[in-house]
Structures are given as structure tokens and as C-alpha cells.
N, C-alpha and C positions, 0 to 999 in steps of 0.2 A: 230511904236507901241505906243499906248496911254499910258500915265503914269499909273502905277499900284497903286491901293489903298495901304495903308501901310500894311494891313493884307495880301493882295495878294502878295505884295513884300516880306514879311517875309516868307510866304509859299513857294514862288519860291526859295528864298535863302536857306531855309531848305531842299527842294527837291534836289537842286544842291549839297548842303553839304553832304547829305546822298549818293547821286549817285556817288560822287567823291571817296567814300570808296570802290566802287565795280569795278570789271573788266568791262570795257565798252561793251565788247562782251557778257557779261552774265547778263546785266541789265534786270530786269523785273519791269515794272511800278507798278504792284500791290505790289511787295516787297518794292519798294522805298516808296510808299505811306504809307505802314504800319510802316516802320522804321522812316519815317519823321513825323509820327503822323498826317497825313492829309488824307482826303478822296481820293479815287481813281479818282473821278471826278475832284478834284482839280489838281491832277497831269496831267490828260489828258487835262484840260483847258490850262495849261501852255505848255505842251509837248504832242501833239496829237499822237506822235509815239516815240518809243525808239530812233529812229534815230534823231528826233528833240532834244531829251534830250542829246544825245551824241554830236550833233552839239553845243549845248549850253555849254557843258563841255569843248569842244576843242576851243572855240572862241578865247581865249587869245593866245593859242599856234598857231592857224591859223594866227592870226595877226602877231605874231613873225616871222612865216615863210614868210609871205608877205613882211615884212621889210627885211629879209635876201635875198629874191629874188631880191628886189629892189637894195640892195647893190651889189649883184652878177652882175646884169645888168649894174651897174655903174662901176664895176671893169674893169680897162683897160686891164688886162691880161686875155685872155680866159682860160688859164690853171688854174690860181689862182681862177677865178670865178667859174668854174665847180667843182674844187676840194673843195673849201670852201662850196659851196652850197650842194654838196653831203654829206660832213661831217655834216653840220648843219641839213640837212633834216633827216639824220639817227639819230642824237642826239635827235631831237624833237620827232621823232616817238617812240624812246625808252623811252623818258620821258613821253609822253602822249599817252597811249595805244589806245585812241579813234581817234587819228589823221588819221591813215591809212584808216579806213573805211570811214571817212568823205571825205578824199581826193579822194578815189576811187569810191565813190558813184556817180551814174549818176543822182540821184534824190536828190535835196536839199530842205529842209523845209524852210530855212531862206534866204531871199534875200541878206543879208549881207554876208552870207556864200558863196552863189553863186557868188557874185561879188569878194570876196577874192580868191576863187578857180580859177576864170577866170583870174585874175591878176597873180596869182601864176603860172598857167599853161602857160600863154602867156610869162611871164618872163623867166620861166624855158626853154621854147622852144627857146627863143632868146639866152640864155646862151649856150644851147647845139649846136645850129646852128653855133654860133660864134666859139665855140670850134672845131666843125667839120671843119669849113672853115680854121681854123688855123692849122689843122692837129694834134690836140691834142686828138680828139675823132674820132673813126671810123665813116665813113659816112653812113654805112648801119644800124645804130641804130636809132630807132624812140624815141621821147620823152616818149611815153607810155612804151616802152621796158625798158628804163633807170629807169623810175619811178617804174616799177615792180621789177627791180633788187634791188632797194633800199628797197622796201617792203620785198623782200626776205632776204636781209641782216638783217633787223629788226627781222624777224622771226628766222633766224639762231642764232643771238646773244641771243634772248630770250630763245632758246633751250639750249644754252651752257652757257658759263660764260661771264661776262661783259668784261673780258680781251680779248675775241675773237673779239671784235669790231674792234680793230686796224688791225689785220691780215686780217679779212674779207674785210674791206674797202680797204686795199692795193690790195687785189686780184680783187675787183671790179674795181678799178681805172686802174689796169694793163690790165684787160680785155676790158676796154673801148678804150684803146690806139690802134691806127692802127698798123698793123704788121710792 
């Protein structure tokens, strides 16, 4: 991406600042433009879709998840790797409401986001397959099924209390174990 002019960089930063105050699932580009004090065209030049804006908002969190996946892949214990990764993934999804839609989206606006998701997905699959081979996780579960379970845990915690996180995660981990 070419370097932005200073006024364009300020507009982009202001748009992101305003968008961070909103629920990522309820973002409306016209509303963000009005609140940011910029024209709608300016918002669309930087972020052609709402999804592109949500991707930009989650970029740092996505990078943190990428690092956590790398650590899980390098972890010698398959049980520790899968447990730590699921804990961290749930925490990041609870912290950053836009992460789940970005992770689950089949269409990415940004090449860096696409590359990060590819690495995260490949690494998560490696961790899961290793845990399955070690007898820590049921062999009949796919990576996508486990990802969806973590997304479900995020939704369940958001519906209840923050203190529900621990019991829900214990239930998830128990359900992943072979009989």
C-alpha cells in the first residue's frame, strides 16, 4: 500500500478511532463518517466495505493470535498446546468483538489478513492433529468444528457473565477429550 498523505493518514486514524467505539457487528460506514467528521467518500476510499473496516480494527489482535498459534505449534506437549491455544483464542475473541467475523469470513479484503488467517488456520490444524495423535483430543473432530465450538463459547460468555468463561472452557475441553 502506498504511503498516505498526512491528511489522508489523519482521516484514516480518525475513522478507526470512531469505529473502535462501536460494536463491529453494527458498524455503518455512513454513521462512522458523520461521527469522524469526514465525508462518506473518504471512509469508502479507505474501507470499501464494512468488512474491510472490521479487518483493519482487528489487525493487531489477529497478529497476536498468529503469535499464539506459533507458540502452540512450538509447544512440545500436545495437551498444553491445544489447551493454551483454546484459552487464548477465546480470550482474544472476547476482547475483540470483530475477530470472530474476520476469522470466519471466506472473503478477505486485505492480503495481510488473508496471509495471517492462512497461517493461523494451518498452525491450528497442526496443533489439533498432534493433540489427536497423542490421544488428547477426539479424532472425529475437524479443525472447523473446534473453531466453531470456540466461537460458540464466546457467544455463550457474552450472553452470561464473565465468570462463565472458566466453566464453559472446562466443558469444552472435557468434550474434546476421547471417551
